[in-house]
N, C-alpha and C positions, 0 to 999 in steps of 0.2 A: 493503498495507504490504509492502515488499520487504526481504528479510533475507539476509545472507551468513552461511552456516554453515561454519566452518573446523574440520574434524574429519577425522583420517586413518583412523579405524576405520570401515570400510564399514558394519558392522552398526549402529553407533550413529548414523552420519549418515543411513542409510536410515530408521531408526526415528524420529529427531527430525524429519527433513524431512517424512515422511509425516504425522506428527501436526500439524506446523505448517501444512502445506498444507490439512489438513482444518479448520483454524481460520482459513482465509482469508489466510494469509501466502503471498507469492510467495518461493520459496527458491532461492538459488544455492548450490552446494556447492564448496568448495575443500578439497584434502587436504594442501596444503603451504603453508608461510609465504610463499614467493615468489609462488605463484599467488594467494594471498589479497591480497597487496599489488597485484598486477596487476588483479585483479577490482575492488578498491576504487578503483583509479585510473581505470578506464574506465566504471564504473557508479555510480549514485547509490543508496545504501542508507539505509534508515531505522534499521536495527539490525544489529549484528554479534555473532554468538555465536562465541567464539574459544577453542579448546582450547589449552592451554599446550604439551603434549608433541606437537608435529607435526614432520615432516621439514623440513629446511632451516632457515630462520629459525624460532625457537620463538615461542610466543604472546607472551611478554614483548617480544621484539624486533619482532614485527609491530605490536603495540600502540604501542610507542615510535615506530616509523617512521610510522604513521598520524598520530599526534599531531604529529610533527615536520613532516609535510607539510601540517599545518593542517586535517586531517580531524577534525571534531568529532562524528562519528557515535557514538551510544551503544554501548558495548562491554560485553558480558557474558562474563567469562572462565569457562571450564570446565576442571576439572582433577581428577585422581584423588588429588592430594596435598592433605592437609588441614592442612599446617603453617601456623602463623600467619605465618611469614616469607614464604611463597609468596603468601599473600593480600595482605600489605603490599606486596610487590614488584610484584604486578599492579596494585594501585591506584595505586602511585607512578608506574608507567609510563603511566598515563592511563586505566586501565579504570574503568568506572562501577559495576560490580557483579561478584560472584563466586559461583559455584555449584559445589559439590563433587560428583563422581560417587561412587556412583550417586545419582540424584536422582529425585524424583517429577515426572512430566511436568507436573502441575498447578502445581507450584512454579515450574517453568521458565516457564510461561505467565504466571503472576502477576508474576514478575520482569520479563518482557518488557513487560507492560502498564505496570508502574511506570516502566521506563526510557523508554517511549514518551511517558508523561505529562511526564517531565522534559525531553524534547528540545525545544530552542528555545522553545517556548511550551507552556503547560499544556494537555494534551489532556483535555477533559472525558470522563467515563465515559458521559454521555448527551448526544447531539446532538439539538437541537430546531430545526427549520426549518419555519416556518409550522405546519401540523398534522402534520408528519412527525416521528416520534420514533425514534431509533436508540439502542438499549442496546448499547454496544460490548463490554461484558463478556459478556453472554449472546448477543450477536449476533442480537438480535430487532429487528424493524422493524414499525412500525405507522403508518398514515396515517388521520387523523380517527377514531381508535379501532379501525380495521380492521387486523387482522394481515396483514402482507405476507410471503408465503412466497418466499424467495430461495434460489438455489443458493449454494455457497461462493464461487464467482467473482463472481456477481452481487452478493453482499453486499460483497465486497472492493472492487468498483468503486463501489458506492453509498457506502460509508464514505469512500473517498478523495474522491469528488465532494462529499460533505457537509462534509468537513473543509476543502475548498477553496471552499466556498460564497461567492458574491459576486464571484468573479473567473473569467475565462475560462481553462480548462486545455486544452492541445493534446494531440494523440495521443501525441507523444513523452513528455510528462510522465506521462500515464496509463500508458503502457507501462513506464516506469521504476519506477513504484511499485506497480503491480497485477499485472504479469506478470514472469516470470523471464527468464533469458538465452535460453531456447528460443523466445521469442516471435518470430514472423516479421513484421517491420515492413511487409512488402508485402501482408499479409493484411488482410481486412476484419473481423477478429475483434472489434476494439474497437467498430466500428459495430454489429455483431450484438448484442453484450452491452449496449451503450447502448440500443438499441431494445427489448431484453427488459426492462431495468430501467425504461425509460420506460413501457412498457405496464403494468407491475405497480404502479408507484407513482402514476402519473397517471391510471389508469383511473377514469372516473367523477368526476374532480375538475374543477371549473370553473377552478382555478388551477394549471396545470402548473408543475412545479418543474425539470424537466430539459429544457434548451433547447439547440438547435444554433446556433452562430455560424458561419455559412458562411465557410470559408476560414481560420477561427481555431481552432475547437474547440468546447468545451461549457461552458455556464454553468448552475450549479445554484443555485436560489433563485427567489423571486418576481421575474419580469422587470419592470424599470422602463421598458422600451422594447419596441417590436414585435420579435418573434422569429418568423421564418418557419419553416414546416415543413421536413422533410427534402426535398432535391431529388428529383424524380421521374425516372423513366426517360426521359420525353419532355422534352428540354431545348431545344426549339425556342424562338425568340423569342416566339411566341404563347403557349406554355406558361409561359414565364417571366413574361410579362405577366399571365397569369391568376393565377399564384402570388403575385406582388407585390401585385396588386389584392386578392386574398383576404386577404393578410397585413394590408394597411392596413384593410380593412373589419373584420376580426376584432378590431382594437384601436381602432376608432373610438369 
């Protein structure tokens, strides 16, 4: 899940971003209202954490401009001011929730989870696909009763794929929601992580869940049609023929 953190205090932004990244969020940081609007215009975010007292356009104005532009991303307002009028003003500008500084990081995580559940469609706390179970609150994964150990980024990728189960997702969509703005689109990082996740969740299973759609992206779920393995280094016509043949045989 990709998130935009708008906070001008470097100490707070570093602390919050570090904690969120440890919880499998991809985080971009803006320190001014103008930069926040720019980032929101060129990137697709799942959530926005927006401080009110920021240079340039303040948080109220940023929130109002986002809504005026038709951006419905869930927004959590942060502020050191606890006046009822401020909370009302933020909500009236289009914010979805409000958190007063200082705050417990656990409460911030809980509010983000609540906002993500409200976004577009209800997001279940537990995702079950075949015999794979993801507990999104505890970030635990099991397959056929076997615990699957994943790194933070591997978990983030798996959760995104699981929430997108039943449809093909491409590299660009994965990068938008699992990686932050520092991601190099010309790298093979996505393929590396996909292969790591595939080895961990499909190891020893007769029914693989993570499939490659050549030229399109990745499909997560029980495949209803033949899905070939990853292309090999030998891409000669004879090698392709052997690959296609083995694909047909394996689903005969």
